[in-house]
DRENMIZA-706039 format. One record per residue (C-alpha): x, y, z. Coordinates in nm, 2 decimals, decimal comma. Example, Ala and Ser with C-alpha at 12.3 -4.5 7.8 and 13.67 -1.06 7.14 Angstrom:
2
<atom><px>1,23</px><py>-0,45</py><pz>0,78</pz></atom>
<atom><px>1,37</px><py>-0,11</py><pz>0,71</pz></atom>
! end
This chain:
271
<atom><px>0,58</px><py>0,50</py><pz>2,47</pz></atom>
<atom><px>0,86</px><py>0,68</py><pz>2,70</pz></atom>
<atom><px>1,01</px><py>1,04</py><pz>2,73</pz></atom>
<atom><px>1,35</px><py>1,08</py><pz>2,81</pz></atom>
<atom><px>1,52</px><py>1,36</py><pz>2,99</pz></atom>
<atom><px>1,82</px><py>1,44</py><pz>2,71</pz></atom>
<atom><px>2,01</px><py>1,77</py><pz>2,79</pz></atom>
<atom><px>1,71</px><py>1,89</py><pz>3,00</pz></atom>
<atom><px>1,47</px><py>1,88</py><pz>2,77</pz></atom>
<atom><px>1,19</px><py>1,58</py><pz>2,76</pz></atom>
<atom><px>1,22</px><py>1,40</py><pz>2,45</pz></atom>
<atom><px>0,95</px><py>1,15</py><pz>2,29</pz></atom>
<atom><px>1,01</px><py>0,76</py><pz>2,16</pz></atom>
<atom><px>0,81</px><py>0,53</py><pz>2,04</pz></atom>
<atom><px>0,91</px><py>0,22</py><pz>2,15</pz></atom>
<atom><px>0,66</px><py>-0,01</py><pz>1,93</pz></atom>
<atom><px>0,41</px><py>-0,11</py><pz>2,22</pz></atom>
<atom><px>0,69</px><py>-0,28</py><pz>2,44</pz></atom>
<atom><px>0,86</px><py>-0,26</py><pz>2,76</pz></atom>
<atom><px>1,22</px><py>-0,10</py><pz>2,73</pz></atom>
<atom><px>1,45</px><py>-0,41</py><pz>2,89</pz></atom>
<atom><px>1,81</px><py>-0,39</py><pz>2,93</pz></atom>
<atom><px>1,88</px><py>-0,67</py><pz>2,86</pz></atom>
<atom><px>1,80</px><py>-0,71</py><pz>2,54</pz></atom>
<atom><px>1,94</px><py>-0,52</py><pz>2,18</pz></atom>
<atom><px>1,87</px><py>-0,22</py><pz>2,11</pz></atom>
<atom><px>1,72</px><py>-0,07</py><pz>1,75</pz></atom>
<atom><px>1,71</px><py>0,36</py><pz>1,76</pz></atom>
<atom><px>1,51</px><py>0,48</py><pz>1,46</pz></atom>
<atom><px>1,61</px><py>0,84</py><pz>1,32</pz></atom>
<atom><px>1,33</px><py>1,05</py><pz>1,13</pz></atom>
<atom><px>1,38</px><py>1,27</py><pz>0,84</pz></atom>
<atom><px>1,34</px><py>1,64</py><pz>0,81</pz></atom>
<atom><px>0,96</px><py>1,73</py><pz>0,86</pz></atom>
<atom><px>0,91</px><py>1,37</py><pz>0,98</pz></atom>
<atom><px>0,90</px><py>1,21</py><pz>1,36</pz></atom>
<atom><px>0,88</px><py>0,88</py><pz>1,48</pz></atom>
<atom><px>0,53</px><py>0,79</py><pz>1,32</pz></atom>
<atom><px>0,74</px><py>0,70</py><pz>0,96</pz></atom>
<atom><px>0,86</px><py>0,40</py><pz>1,11</pz></atom>
<atom><px>0,53</px><py>0,24</py><pz>1,22</pz></atom>
<atom><px>0,57</px><py>-0,07</py><pz>1,03</pz></atom>
<atom><px>0,95</px><py>-0,15</py><pz>1,11</pz></atom>
<atom><px>0,95</px><py>-0,06</py><pz>1,46</pz></atom>
<atom><px>0,66</px><py>-0,20</py><pz>1,57</pz></atom>
<atom><px>0,81</px><py>-0,52</py><pz>1,44</pz></atom>
<atom><px>1,14</px><py>-0,51</py><pz>1,58</pz></atom>
<atom><px>0,97</px><py>-0,48</py><pz>1,89</pz></atom>
<atom><px>0,79</px><py>-0,81</py><pz>1,88</pz></atom>
<atom><px>1,09</px><py>-0,97</py><pz>1,77</pz></atom>
<atom><px>1,34</px><py>-0,96</py><pz>2,08</pz></atom>
<atom><px>1,42</px><py>-0,55</py><pz>2,03</pz></atom>
<atom><px>1,41</px><py>-0,25</py><pz>2,22</pz></atom>
<atom><px>1,32</px><py>0,03</py><pz>1,99</pz></atom>
<atom><px>1,39</px><py>0,41</py><pz>2,03</pz></atom>
<atom><px>1,22</px><py>0,55</py><pz>1,76</pz></atom>
<atom><px>1,28</px><py>0,94</py><pz>1,85</pz></atom>
<atom><px>1,09</px><py>1,26</py><pz>1,77</pz></atom>
<atom><px>1,42</px><py>1,47</py><pz>1,73</pz></atom>
<atom><px>1,42</px><py>1,77</py><pz>1,97</pz></atom>
<atom><px>1,19</px><py>2,06</py><pz>1,86</pz></atom>
<atom><px>0,98</px><py>1,77</py><pz>1,64</pz></atom>
<atom><px>0,62</px><py>1,69</py><pz>1,77</pz></atom>
<atom><px>0,62</px><py>1,58</py><pz>2,10</pz></atom>
<atom><px>1,01</px><py>1,63</py><pz>2,18</pz></atom>
<atom><px>1,13</px><py>1,95</py><pz>2,35</pz></atom>
<atom><px>1,44</px><py>2,14</py><pz>2,27</pz></atom>
<atom><px>1,55</px><py>2,37</py><pz>1,98</pz></atom>
<atom><px>1,55</px><py>2,16</py><pz>1,67</pz></atom>
<atom><px>1,94</px><py>2,07</py><pz>1,57</pz></atom>
<atom><px>2,08</px><py>2,30</py><pz>1,35</pz></atom>
<atom><px>2,33</px><py>2,08</py><pz>1,17</pz></atom>
<atom><px>2,42</px><py>1,72</py><pz>1,16</pz></atom>
<atom><px>2,66</px><py>1,69</py><pz>1,38</pz></atom>
<atom><px>2,46</px><py>1,87</py><pz>1,68</pz></atom>
<atom><px>2,20</px><py>1,60</py><pz>1,59</pz></atom>
<atom><px>2,46</px><py>1,32</py><pz>1,66</pz></atom>
<atom><px>2,59</px><py>1,47</py><pz>1,97</pz></atom>
<atom><px>2,22</px><py>1,46</py><pz>2,10</pz></atom>
<atom><px>2,20</px><py>1,09</py><pz>1,98</pz></atom>
<atom><px>2,49</px><py>1,00</py><pz>2,16</pz></atom>
<atom><px>2,34</px><py>1,15</py><pz>2,50</pz></atom>
<atom><px>1,98</px><py>0,97</py><pz>2,40</pz></atom>
<atom><px>2,18</px><py>0,63</py><pz>2,43</pz></atom>
<atom><px>2,35</px><py>0,79</py><pz>2,77</pz></atom>
<atom><px>1,99</px><py>0,88</py><pz>2,94</pz></atom>
<atom><px>1,83</px><py>0,56</py><pz>2,82</pz></atom>
<atom><px>2,12</px><py>0,36</py><pz>2,97</pz></atom>
<atom><px>2,19</px><py>0,22</py><pz>2,64</pz></atom>
<atom><px>2,56</px><py>0,10</py><pz>2,57</pz></atom>
<atom><px>2,51</px><py>-0,03</py><pz>2,22</pz></atom>
<atom><px>2,25</px><py>0,05</py><pz>1,96</pz></atom>
<atom><px>2,22</px><py>-0,04</py><pz>1,56</pz></atom>
<atom><px>2,10</px><py>0,29</py><pz>1,42</pz></atom>
<atom><px>1,85</px><py>0,33</py><pz>1,14</pz></atom>
<atom><px>1,85</px><py>0,65</py><pz>0,96</pz></atom>
<atom><px>1,60</px><py>0,77</py><pz>0,69</pz></atom>
<atom><px>1,69</px><py>1,08</py><pz>0,49</pz></atom>
<atom><px>1,83</px><py>1,39</py><pz>0,72</pz></atom>
<atom><px>1,85</px><py>1,10</py><pz>0,97</pz></atom>
<atom><px>2,06</px><py>0,87</py><pz>0,77</pz></atom>
<atom><px>2,33</px><py>1,14</py><pz>0,81</pz></atom>
<atom><px>2,30</px><py>1,18</py><pz>1,18</pz></atom>
<atom><px>2,33</px><py>0,78</py><pz>1,23</pz></atom>
<atom><px>2,59</px><py>0,82</py><pz>0,99</pz></atom>
<atom><px>2,80</px><py>1,09</py><pz>1,20</pz></atom>
<atom><px>2,72</px><py>0,92</py><pz>1,52</pz></atom>
<atom><px>2,87</px><py>0,61</py><pz>1,40</pz></atom>
<atom><px>3,21</px><py>0,80</py><pz>1,31</pz></atom>
<atom><px>3,16</px><py>1,00</py><pz>1,65</pz></atom>
<atom><px>3,12</px><py>0,75</py><pz>1,87</pz></atom>
<atom><px>3,21</px><py>0,37</py><pz>1,71</pz></atom>
<atom><px>3,18</px><py>0,16</py><pz>2,03</pz></atom>
<atom><px>2,83</px><py>0,28</py><pz>2,08</pz></atom>
<atom><px>2,70</px><py>0,19</py><pz>1,73</pz></atom>
<atom><px>2,66</px><py>-0,25</py><pz>1,61</pz></atom>
<atom><px>2,50</px><py>-0,18</py><pz>1,29</pz></atom>
<atom><px>2,43</px><py>0,13</py><pz>1,10</pz></atom>
<atom><px>2,16</px><py>0,15</py><pz>0,81</pz></atom>
<atom><px>2,16</px><py>0,42</py><pz>0,60</pz></atom>
<atom><px>1,77</px><py>0,48</py><pz>0,44</pz></atom>
<atom><px>1,70</px><py>0,70</py><pz>0,12</pz></atom>
<atom><px>2,07</px><py>0,86</py><pz>0,18</pz></atom>
<atom><px>2,31</px><py>1,05</py><pz>-0,06</pz></atom>
<atom><px>2,64</px><py>1,24</py><pz>0,00</pz></atom>
<atom><px>2,63</px><py>1,56</py><pz>-0,02</pz></atom>
<atom><px>2,27</px><py>1,55</py><pz>0,01</pz></atom>
<atom><px>2,23</px><py>1,91</py><pz>-0,17</pz></atom>
<atom><px>1,91</px><py>2,05</py><pz>-0,15</pz></atom>
<atom><px>1,78</px><py>2,32</py><pz>-0,38</pz></atom>
<atom><px>1,79</px><py>2,70</py><pz>-0,34</pz></atom>
<atom><px>1,43</px><py>2,63</py><pz>-0,42</pz></atom>
<atom><px>1,36</px><py>2,41</py><pz>-0,16</pz></atom>
<atom><px>1,56</px><py>2,61</py><pz>0,08</pz></atom>
<atom><px>1,39</px><py>2,93</py><pz>-0,01</pz></atom>
<atom><px>1,05</px><py>2,77</py><pz>-0,01</pz></atom>
<atom><px>1,08</px><py>2,59</py><pz>0,33</pz></atom>
<atom><px>1,18</px><py>2,92</py><pz>0,53</pz></atom>
<atom><px>0,91</px><py>3,17</py><pz>0,30</pz></atom>
<atom><px>0,64</px><py>2,95</py><pz>0,16</pz></atom>
<atom><px>0,64</px><py>2,62</py><pz>0,35</pz></atom>
<atom><px>0,31</px><py>2,47</py><pz>0,22</pz></atom>
<atom><px>0,40</px><py>2,48</py><pz>-0,13</pz></atom>
<atom><px>0,73</px><py>2,33</py><pz>-0,03</pz></atom>
<atom><px>0,59</px><py>2,07</py><pz>0,13</pz></atom>
<atom><px>0,36</px><py>1,98</py><pz>-0,23</pz></atom>
<atom><px>0,73</px><py>1,99</py><pz>-0,38</pz></atom>
<atom><px>0,87</px><py>1,75</py><pz>-0,14</pz></atom>
<atom><px>0,62</px><py>1,54</py><pz>-0,15</pz></atom>
<atom><px>0,57</px><py>1,52</py><pz>-0,54</pz></atom>
<atom><px>0,96</px><py>1,46</py><pz>-0,56</pz></atom>
<atom><px>0,90</px><py>1,17</py><pz>-0,26</pz></atom>
<atom><px>0,68</px><py>0,98</py><pz>-0,41</pz></atom>
<atom><px>0,72</px><py>0,72</py><pz>-0,69</pz></atom>
<atom><px>0,33</px><py>0,71</py><pz>-0,71</pz></atom>
<atom><px>0,06</px><py>0,92</py><pz>-0,59</pz></atom>
<atom><px>-0,10</px><py>0,61</py><pz>-0,46</pz></atom>
<atom><px>0,01</px><py>0,31</py><pz>-0,35</pz></atom>
<atom><px>0,05</px><py>-0,03</py><pz>-0,55</pz></atom>
<atom><px>-0,32</px><py>-0,25</py><pz>-0,54</pz></atom>
<atom><px>-0,31</px><py>-0,41</py><pz>-0,21</pz></atom>
<atom><px>0,01</px><py>-0,32</py><pz>0,01</pz></atom>
<atom><px>-0,12</px><py>-0,07</py><pz>0,27</pz></atom>
<atom><px>-0,47</px><py>-0,13</py><pz>0,20</pz></atom>
<atom><px>-0,79</px><py>0,09</py><pz>0,05</pz></atom>
<atom><px>-0,82</px><py>0,43</py><pz>0,12</pz></atom>
<atom><px>-0,46</px><py>0,44</py><pz>0,21</pz></atom>
<atom><px>-0,30</px><py>0,81</py><pz>0,03</pz></atom>
<atom><px>0,05</px><py>0,81</py><pz>0,05</pz></atom>
<atom><px>0,05</px><py>1,14</py><pz>-0,12</pz></atom>
<atom><px>-0,20</px><py>1,26</py><pz>0,13</pz></atom>
<atom><px>-0,06</px><py>1,10</py><pz>0,45</pz></atom>
<atom><px>0,27</px><py>1,22</py><pz>0,43</pz></atom>
<atom><px>0,16</px><py>1,56</py><pz>0,34</pz></atom>
<atom><px>-0,03</px><py>1,60</py><pz>0,63</pz></atom>
<atom><px>0,24</px><py>1,44</py><pz>0,88</pz></atom>
<atom><px>0,48</px><py>1,71</py><pz>0,72</pz></atom>
<atom><px>0,20</px><py>2,01</py><pz>0,78</pz></atom>
<atom><px>0,16</px><py>1,87</py><pz>1,19</pz></atom>
<atom><px>0,58</px><py>1,82</py><pz>1,21</pz></atom>
<atom><px>0,56</px><py>2,19</py><pz>1,10</pz></atom>
<atom><px>0,30</px><py>2,37</py><pz>1,33</pz></atom>
<atom><px>0,44</px><py>2,16</py><pz>1,61</pz></atom>
<atom><px>0,70</px><py>2,38</py><pz>1,63</pz></atom>
<atom><px>0,60</px><py>2,77</py><pz>1,69</pz></atom>
<atom><px>0,91</px><py>2,89</py><pz>1,79</pz></atom>
<atom><px>1,17</px><py>2,78</py><pz>1,54</pz></atom>
<atom><px>1,11</px><py>2,66</py><pz>1,15</pz></atom>
<atom><px>1,21</px><py>2,30</py><pz>1,20</pz></atom>
<atom><px>1,19</px><py>2,26</py><pz>0,79</pz></atom>
<atom><px>1,42</px><py>2,55</py><pz>0,66</pz></atom>
<atom><px>1,69</px><py>2,47</py><pz>1,01</pz></atom>
<atom><px>1,66</px><py>2,03</py><pz>0,85</pz></atom>
<atom><px>1,69</px><py>2,12</py><pz>0,49</pz></atom>
<atom><px>1,98</px><py>2,36</py><pz>0,57</pz></atom>
<atom><px>2,16</px><py>2,14</py><pz>0,80</pz></atom>
<atom><px>2,16</px><py>1,85</py><pz>0,53</pz></atom>
<atom><px>2,24</px><py>2,10</py><pz>0,27</pz></atom>
<atom><px>2,57</px><py>2,20</py><pz>0,48</pz></atom>
<atom><px>2,68</px><py>1,86</py><pz>0,61</pz></atom>
<atom><px>3,03</px><py>1,81</py><pz>0,47</pz></atom>
<atom><px>3,20</px><py>1,56</py><pz>0,64</pz></atom>
<atom><px>3,00</px><py>1,24</py><pz>0,49</pz></atom>
<atom><px>3,29</px><py>1,09</py><pz>0,37</pz></atom>
<atom><px>3,49</px><py>1,17</py><pz>0,63</pz></atom>
<atom><px>3,27</px><py>0,98</py><pz>0,89</pz></atom>
<atom><px>3,22</px><py>0,67</py><pz>0,69</pz></atom>
<atom><px>3,61</px><py>0,64</py><pz>0,66</pz></atom>
<atom><px>3,57</px><py>0,59</py><pz>1,03</pz></atom>
<atom><px>3,27</px><py>0,36</py><pz>1,09</pz></atom>
<atom><px>3,33</px><py>0,00</py><pz>1,23</pz></atom>
<atom><px>3,02</px><py>-0,14</py><pz>1,21</pz></atom>
<atom><px>2,81</px><py>-0,29</py><pz>0,93</pz></atom>
<atom><px>2,65</px><py>-0,09</py><pz>0,71</pz></atom>
<atom><px>2,34</px><py>-0,13</py><pz>0,52</pz></atom>
<atom><px>2,27</px><py>0,14</py><pz>0,21</pz></atom>
<atom><px>1,87</px><py>0,07</py><pz>0,20</pz></atom>
<atom><px>1,80</px><py>0,27</py><pz>-0,15</pz></atom>
<atom><px>1,45</px><py>0,36</py><pz>-0,32</pz></atom>
<atom><px>1,50</px><py>0,30</py><pz>-0,72</pz></atom>
<atom><px>1,29</px><py>0,52</py><pz>-0,84</pz></atom>
<atom><px>1,39</px><py>0,78</py><pz>-0,57</pz></atom>
<atom><px>1,42</px><py>1,12</py><pz>-0,68</pz></atom>
<atom><px>1,53</px><py>1,35</py><pz>-0,36</pz></atom>
<atom><px>1,84</px><py>1,10</py><pz>-0,27</pz></atom>
<atom><px>1,86</px><py>0,91</py><pz>-0,58</pz></atom>
<atom><px>2,10</px><py>0,57</py><pz>-0,57</pz></atom>
<atom><px>2,31</px><py>0,71</py><pz>-0,80</pz></atom>
<atom><px>2,41</px><py>1,02</py><pz>-0,55</pz></atom>
<atom><px>2,56</px><py>0,75</py><pz>-0,27</pz></atom>
<atom><px>2,88</px><py>0,64</py><pz>-0,47</pz></atom>
<atom><px>3,08</px><py>0,89</py><pz>-0,26</pz></atom>
<atom><px>2,96</px><py>0,67</py><pz>0,05</pz></atom>
<atom><px>2,98</px><py>0,36</py><pz>-0,07</pz></atom>
<atom><px>3,31</px><py>0,42</py><pz>-0,18</pz></atom>
<atom><px>3,48</px><py>0,49</py><pz>0,15</pz></atom>
<atom><px>3,22</px><py>0,17</py><pz>0,30</pz></atom>
<atom><px>3,44</px><py>-0,11</py><pz>0,40</pz></atom>
<atom><px>3,20</px><py>-0,31</py><pz>0,53</pz></atom>
<atom><px>2,86</px><py>-0,28</py><pz>0,36</pz></atom>
<atom><px>2,59</px><py>-0,37</py><pz>0,17</pz></atom>
<atom><px>2,37</px><py>-0,21</py><pz>-0,12</pz></atom>
<atom><px>1,94</px><py>-0,32</py><pz>-0,12</pz></atom>
<atom><px>1,75</px><py>-0,11</py><pz>-0,37</pz></atom>
<atom><px>1,37</px><py>-0,18</py><pz>-0,34</pz></atom>
<atom><px>1,09</px><py>-0,03</py><pz>-0,57</pz></atom>
<atom><px>1,00</px><py>0,28</py><pz>-0,41</pz></atom>
<atom><px>1,07</px><py>0,65</py><pz>-0,43</pz></atom>
<atom><px>1,22</px><py>0,83</py><pz>-0,12</pz></atom>
<atom><px>0,88</px><py>0,75</py><pz>0,13</pz></atom>
<atom><px>1,06</px><py>0,40</py><pz>0,11</pz></atom>
<atom><px>0,91</px><py>0,34</py><pz>0,48</pz></atom>
<atom><px>0,53</px><py>0,36</py><pz>0,34</pz></atom>
<atom><px>0,58</px><py>0,29</py><pz>-0,03</pz></atom>
<atom><px>0,77</px><py>-0,05</py><pz>0,03</pz></atom>
<atom><px>0,70</px><py>-0,13</py><pz>0,37</pz></atom>
<atom><px>0,76</px><py>-0,52</py><pz>0,40</pz></atom>
<atom><px>1,05</px><py>-0,51</py><pz>0,14</pz></atom>
<atom><px>1,21</px><py>-0,21</py><pz>0,40</pz></atom>
<atom><px>1,11</px><py>-0,42</py><pz>0,67</pz></atom>
<atom><px>1,27</px><py>-0,75</py><pz>0,55</pz></atom>
<atom><px>1,61</px><py>-0,56</py><pz>0,42</pz></atom>
<atom><px>1,63</px><py>-0,42</py><pz>0,80</pz></atom>
<atom><px>1,52</px><py>-0,77</py><pz>0,94</pz></atom>
<atom><px>1,82</px><py>-0,92</py><pz>0,79</pz></atom>
<atom><px>2,08</px><py>-0,72</py><pz>0,81</pz></atom>
<atom><px>2,00</px><py>-0,67</py><pz>1,20</pz></atom>
<atom><px>1,91</px><py>-1,06</py><pz>1,26</pz></atom>
<atom><px>2,17</px><py>-1,31</py><pz>1,21</pz></atom>
<atom><px>2,06</px><py>-1,59</py><pz>0,94</pz></atom>
<atom><px>1,92</px><py>-1,85</py><pz>1,09</pz></atom>
! end
């Protein structure tokens, strides 16, 4: 793990247990609303052990990262470019989930020469958030966390043998969200993130500017960002593949292997 100074704030990046090596290709993992780097735990460790630098960031104002939380997708994209600069990374693959997918998309549009691959996991555009969830995130966040987790999981427990006995996807995700919310007493990162998703209006224009290969990695049972809600983006993508796995919105924990294999096959050339 490492802390990197970005815009005057100490930013935490999980590296998958390996030291950063400038000679290796780099992949940046960007989490969604009320998440942190830990949602990528299997995928980051695999890439770190297969020849990649991993930078799985805690977005500013989230958990171990200082600074104000990004109030818009555009602000967050500027942060990702600044993170690459601060880490001394010229070109990187970007993998983003949910809110993070919009951030990765906008980054690839703003700095196409810096992005080698763009993977949009559990994505949609527009990423509309209901008034009930926006209000809940602001005024009754614990109830809103329960609502989000009900919508985010296609099952309340994992399928047999997928993650080992004692795993409770719904409860684990809910606990993570409570921890992320409590990590910032200055700002409501829940409402800030949801509002940023809801306000983002540049998706189609951004996709038209993307120059690298694109992966849409979608959950067949996703109720938060249903696969059908990607049509605006897939219609604008010139070099894209779509992979759908049997999962809800929390693809990385509900279908960890299928998610990893889709990312692996996208980032690693055959053979």
